[in-house]
N, C-alpha and C positions, 0 to 999 in steps of 0.2 A: 530445501524449500521448507517454509514456515506456514502455517496454517492461520489466517487471522479468522476470530469468529464473527460472526453478522454484529456493528457493535453501533451507537450514535459517529454523528457524523465525525472525523478526523483528518489528518494532517498526514503526508509521510513526505523525507525530508533525504534524501542520495546522498550520504556523508559521501560514498565511495565509490569506485566497482559500477557496476550496470547489472536491476533487477526488472524480475517479468511478474506482473501480476496477472493471474488469472481468476475465475470461478472456480470455482467446484468442477463443474463440467469439460472446464479443458478450454473454454472460451475467451481468450486475448480482451484483457482489458486494457493494455498498454506497457510503457516500460519506462522506469526510471534510470537516467544517468545521473554520476557525481553531479553536484550543483541544481538539481531540478527536484521538485517538489509537487505537489499533487491534494485536492481536496476530496477526502473520498466522503459522497454523501451518505447518509444511511442505508438509504435504499439498495445499496448493492450489494447488501450483504454479506458472505463469509465468501473471503477471495481466499486465495496462495497467493505467495512472493518468495522469488526463488534465482540467486544469484545467477547469472551469466558469463560466463568465461571467468576470472578472477574471483577471487571471495569481495563481498562488495557490505557496506553498512548501510543501515536503515533506521531513523529515527520514526516511530508511530508516536502525534502528539493530540489525544484527548480532547475534544472543545467541552466546552464549559456549557451547562444547561442552559438554557435561556428560556424566557417567560417571552406570549404575545401579548 
């Protein structure tokens, strides 16, 4: 499992396998499978990524800051 600290909005892209995303208290955020992506808003806070079954590859892309 990988602990992801609270951060600015970012996207996740599953390259292989399947991962489960959950909050620190264990509440499920969802799953991502190969070929799927998700946008994670800043309000989610810290979360955990855990591969389910076979090894998985996931890419996290930080979004650049913006001004209103």
